[in-house]
C-alpha positions as CSV (number, residue, x, y, z in Angstrom):
1,F,-36.6,-27.8,-34.6
2,I,-33.6,-30.0,-33.4
3,T,-32.1,-30.4,-36.6
4,S,-32.1,-26.7,-37.4
5,R,-30.0,-26.2,-34.2
6,I,-27.2,-28.6,-35.3
7,S,-24.5,-26.5,-37.0
8,T,-21.4,-28.1,-36.5
9,R,-19.5,-29.6,-39.3
10,N,-17.1,-31.4,-37.2
11,K,-17.6,-35.2,-37.6
12,H,-16.6,-36.1,-34.0
13,K,-18.7,-33.5,-32.6
14,L,-21.6,-34.3,-34.7
15,L,-21.2,-38.1,-33.7
16,W,-21.6,-36.9,-29.9
17,I,-24.6,-34.7,-30.7
18,I,-26.6,-37.4,-32.7
19,T,-26.1,-40.0,-30.2
20,T,-26.8,-38.0,-27.1
21,I,-30.3,-36.8,-28.7
22,T,-30.9,-40.3,-29.7
23,F,-30.0,-41.5,-26.2
24,F,-32.5,-39.2,-24.4
25,M,-35.2,-39.4,-27.2
26,S,-35.4,-43.2,-26.9
27,A,-36.0,-42.8,-23.2
28,L,-39.4,-41.3,-24.3
29,L,-40.1,-43.0,-27.6
30,D,-39.8,-46.6,-28.5
31,N,-36.6,-47.6,-30.2
32,M,-37.8,-48.2,-33.5
33,T,-39.4,-44.9,-33.8
34,T,-36.3,-43.0,-32.5
35,T,-34.1,-44.9,-34.8
36,I,-36.3,-44.0,-37.9
37,I,-36.5,-40.3,-37.1
38,M,-32.8,-40.1,-36.2
39,V,-31.8,-41.8,-39.7
40,M,-34.0,-39.4,-41.6
41,L,-32.5,-36.6,-39.8
42,L,-28.9,-38.0,-40.6
43,R,-29.7,-38.2,-44.2
44,K,-30.2,-34.5,-44.2
45,L,-26.6,-34.0,-42.5
46,V,-24.4,-36.4,-44.0
47,A,-24.0,-37.1,-47.6
48,N,-21.4,-39.8,-47.7
49,Y,-23.0,-43.2,-47.2
50,K,-20.3,-45.1,-45.8
51,E,-19.8,-42.5,-43.1
52,R,-23.6,-42.5,-42.6
53,W,-23.1,-46.0,-41.8
54,V,-21.1,-45.2,-38.8
55,F,-23.5,-42.7,-37.8
56,A,-26.6,-45.1,-38.2
57,S,-24.9,-47.8,-36.5
58,M,-24.4,-45.5,-33.3
59,I,-27.9,-44.3,-33.4
60,V,-29.2,-48.1,-33.2
61,I,-26.9,-48.7,-30.3
62,A,-27.8,-45.2,-28.6
63,A,-31.5,-46.1,-29.3
64,N,-31.3,-49.4,-27.5
65,S,-29.3,-48.1,-24.5
66,G,-31.6,-45.2,-24.2
67,G,-34.7,-47.2,-24.1
68,A,-33.3,-49.6,-21.5
69,W,-33.0,-47.0,-18.5
70,S,-36.5,-45.3,-19.0
71,P,-39.7,-47.2,-17.7
72,I,-41.3,-45.9,-20.8
73,G,-38.5,-46.3,-23.3
74,D,-38.8,-50.0,-24.2
75,V,-41.5,-52.7,-24.7
76,T,-39.8,-54.9,-21.8
77,T,-39.6,-52.2,-19.2
78,I,-42.9,-51.1,-20.1
79,M,-44.4,-54.5,-19.5
80,L,-42.5,-55.0,-16.4
81,W,-43.5,-51.4,-15.0
82,V,-47.2,-51.7,-15.8
83,K,-47.4,-55.0,-13.9
84,G,-45.6,-53.3,-10.9
85,N,-42.8,-55.5,-10.9
86,I,-40.3,-52.5,-11.2
87,T,-40.6,-48.7,-10.1
88,A,-39.3,-45.9,-12.1
89,L,-36.6,-44.5,-9.9
90,P,-34.9,-47.6,-8.5
91,L,-34.7,-48.6,-12.3
92,V,-32.9,-45.3,-13.5
93,K,-30.6,-45.5,-10.6
94,A,-29.6,-49.1,-11.5
95,T,-29.2,-48.8,-15.2
96,I,-28.4,-45.3,-16.1
97,L,-24.6,-45.7,-15.8
98,P,-24.3,-49.2,-17.6
99,C,-26.5,-47.8,-20.3
100,I,-24.3,-44.6,-20.7
101,A,-21.1,-46.8,-20.8
102,S,-22.6,-49.0,-23.5
103,V,-23.0,-45.8,-25.6
104,V,-19.8,-44.0,-24.7
105,I,-17.4,-46.9,-25.4
106,P,-18.8,-47.4,-29.1
107,I,-18.7,-43.7,-29.7
108,L,-14.9,-43.8,-28.8
109,L,-14.2,-46.6,-31.1
110,A,-16.4,-45.2,-34.0
111,S,-14.5,-41.7,-33.6
112,R,-11.4,-43.5,-34.9
113,I,-13.0,-44.0,-38.1
114,L,-14.5,-40.6,-38.9
115,K,-11.9,-37.8,-39.7
116,G,-12.0,-34.3,-40.8
117,I,-15.3,-32.2,-41.3
118,L,-18.3,-32.3,-43.4
119,R,-18.6,-30.4,-46.4
120,A,-20.8,-27.3,-46.3
121,P,-23.4,-28.7,-48.8
122,D,-24.2,-31.7,-46.5
123,Y,-26.1,-29.2,-44.4
124,V,-29.3,-27.6,-45.4
125,D,-31.6,-25.0,-44.2
126,M,-33.9,-27.0,-41.8
127,D,-36.2,-23.9,-41.3
128,S,-37.4,-24.6,-44.8
129,N,-39.0,-27.8,-43.8
130,R,-41.0,-26.0,-41.1
131,P,-44.4,-24.7,-42.2
132,Q,-44.0,-21.0,-42.6
133,Y,-47.1,-20.2,-40.4
134,I,-45.5,-21.9,-37.4
135,S,-42.9,-19.6,-35.9
136,K,-39.5,-20.9,-34.3
137,R,-41.1,-20.0,-30.6
138,E,-44.4,-22.1,-31.3
139,S,-42.3,-24.9,-32.7
140,L,-40.2,-24.9,-29.6
141,Y,-43.2,-24.7,-27.2
142,I,-44.7,-27.9,-28.8
143,L,-41.6,-29.7,-28.6
144,L,-41.2,-28.7,-24.9
145,L,-44.9,-29.5,-24.2
146,G,-44.7,-32.7,-25.9
147,V,-41.5,-34.2,-24.2
148,G,-42.3,-32.8,-20.9
149,L,-45.8,-34.3,-20.9
150,L,-44.1,-37.8,-21.7
151,V,-41.6,-37.3,-18.8
152,M,-44.5,-36.7,-16.4
153,V,-46.1,-40.2,-17.2
154,P,-44.2,-41.9,-14.5
155,V,-45.0,-39.1,-12.1
156,F,-48.6,-39.3,-13.2
157,K,-48.7,-43.1,-12.3
158,S,-46.8,-42.6,-9.0
159,L,-49.1,-39.9,-7.8
160,T,-52.7,-41.1,-9.0
161,H,-52.1,-44.9,-9.1
162,L,-53.9,-45.0,-12.4
163,P,-52.8,-47.2,-15.3
164,P,-49.9,-45.4,-17.4
165,Y,-52.2,-45.1,-20.5
166,M,-54.3,-42.9,-18.8
167,G,-51.3,-40.4,-18.2
168,V,-50.5,-40.7,-21.8
169,M,-54.1,-40.0,-23.0
170,T,-54.0,-37.0,-20.6
171,A,-50.7,-35.8,-22.1
172,L,-52.3,-36.2,-25.4
173,G,-55.4,-34.1,-24.6
174,I,-53.3,-31.3,-23.2
175,L,-51.3,-31.2,-26.4
176,W,-54.3,-31.3,-28.3
177,V,-56.0,-28.4,-26.5
178,Y,-52.8,-26.3,-26.9
179,T,-52.4,-26.8,-30.6
180,E,-56.2,-26.2,-31.2
181,I,-55.9,-22.7,-29.2
182,M,-52.7,-22.1,-31.4
183,Y,-54.6,-22.7,-34.7
184,S,-57.6,-20.9,-33.6
185,H,-55.4,-17.8,-33.7
186,K,-54.4,-18.7,-37.4
187,R,-57.4,-17.6,-39.3
188,D,-55.5,-17.0,-42.4
189,V,-53.9,-20.2,-43.0
190,E,-56.1,-22.8,-44.8
191,E,-57.4,-25.7,-42.9
192,S,-55.8,-28.5,-45.1
193,M,-52.4,-26.8,-44.1
194,K,-52.9,-27.2,-40.3
195,N,-51.4,-30.3,-38.6
196,R,-54.1,-30.7,-36.2
197,V,-53.9,-33.7,-33.8
198,T,-56.9,-35.5,-35.6
199,K,-55.0,-35.3,-38.8
200,V,-51.8,-36.4,-37.3
201,I,-53.3,-39.4,-35.6
202,R,-54.3,-40.9,-39.2
203,H,-50.5,-41.2,-39.9
204,I,-50.0,-43.1,-36.5
205,D,-47.2,-45.9,-36.8
206,M,-49.4,-48.9,-36.9
207,P,-46.4,-51.6,-37.5
208,T,-45.2,-50.3,-34.0
209,I,-48.6,-50.7,-32.3
210,L,-49.1,-54.1,-33.9
211,F,-45.6,-55.2,-32.6
212,F,-46.6,-54.2,-29.0
213,L,-50.0,-56.0,-29.4
214,G,-48.3,-59.2,-30.8
215,I,-45.9,-59.2,-27.7
216,L,-48.8,-58.7,-25.0
217,M,-50.9,-61.3,-26.8
218,S,-48.0,-63.8,-26.9
219,V,-47.2,-63.2,-23.2
220,A,-51.0,-63.5,-22.2
221,A,-51.2,-66.7,-24.3
222,L,-48.3,-68.2,-22.4
223,Q,-49.6,-67.2,-19.0
224,S,-53.1,-68.7,-19.8
225,A,-51.6,-71.9,-20.7
226,G,-49.6,-72.0,-17.4
227,I,-46.2,-71.9,-19.2
228,L,-45.1,-68.8,-17.6
229,S,-45.9,-70.0,-14.0
230,Q,-44.2,-73.4,-14.9
231,F,-41.0,-71.9,-16.0
232,S,-40.7,-69.3,-13.2
233,T,-41.1,-72.5,-10.8
234,F,-38.4,-74.0,-12.8
235,L,-36.0,-71.0,-12.5
236,D,-36.7,-70.8,-8.7
237,E,-35.6,-74.3,-8.2
238,K,-32.5,-73.9,-10.4
239,V,-31.5,-70.7,-8.5
240,H,-32.2,-72.4,-5.2
241,N,-30.1,-75.4,-6.1
242,V,-27.1,-73.1,-7.2
243,Y,-27.2,-71.2,-3.8
244,A,-27.4,-74.6,-2.0
245,I,-24.4,-76.0,-3.9
246,N,-22.4,-72.7,-3.0
C-alpha cells in the first residue's frame, strides 16, 4: 500500500520519502524488520545498485535512529521500559530531536551523491502485488489499524499498568477479529488464498525472536550471577568520585 503511493522519480525527494517512512516505521517495529522491509521496497524502485547502496545506507541509519526515540522501537528501550526505568513520554521528549538530527545530517550529505531522476522503468505497478480480492480501501484499513494498535501499546500500559505484551496480544486479537470478519464476506475466494492471521504467524521472523530471547537470557544470567549489581555499584562509586573531585 505504501509503495504504490510513491510516484516521484526525483532522487532527492525519494531519499527523503524513504528515510522518513523508515524513521517512523522503526519506531513501531524492530530495526532489523524495518530495514528488511524497506530494502525489499527499495529493490522495486531503484535499479542502479550503486545508488541503491546510498539509499540502503540511509535506511539503516534511519531505522536505528527511529528505534531509539520510541519505547517499543528498539530492544534496549523495550527492556528499560518494561522494567520501569523509563517512561514513554519523557523518553520521546528527550530523544526525538537528537534522533531527527542524526538522520537529517546524513541525508544532506547523501543528497550530494544522488543527482537527476530515476528512469521510468525503475518503477513498477505495486498494485499488481496486492491480492485482487483485497481492495485498496481494505488494504488501507488494515495498515491504519495495525499501526494504530501498535502506537496504543504504551497508552495501554499506562492506563492498565499491565505488562506491554498484554497490549500487543490485545492488538493482535483486534486485528485478528477484523480480518476474520473481512474474509467472512469473501465467500468466492479460495481459502488457500486468504492471508489469515493463523497463516501469517507460520511465517513469523524466528531469528528476531531468538535474538530478543538471547539478550534477555544473557541479562538474566548476569543478574543471577551478581555481575550487574557489582558493575552498577562500581559505576556509582566512579561517578561519585568524579563529582567529589569537581
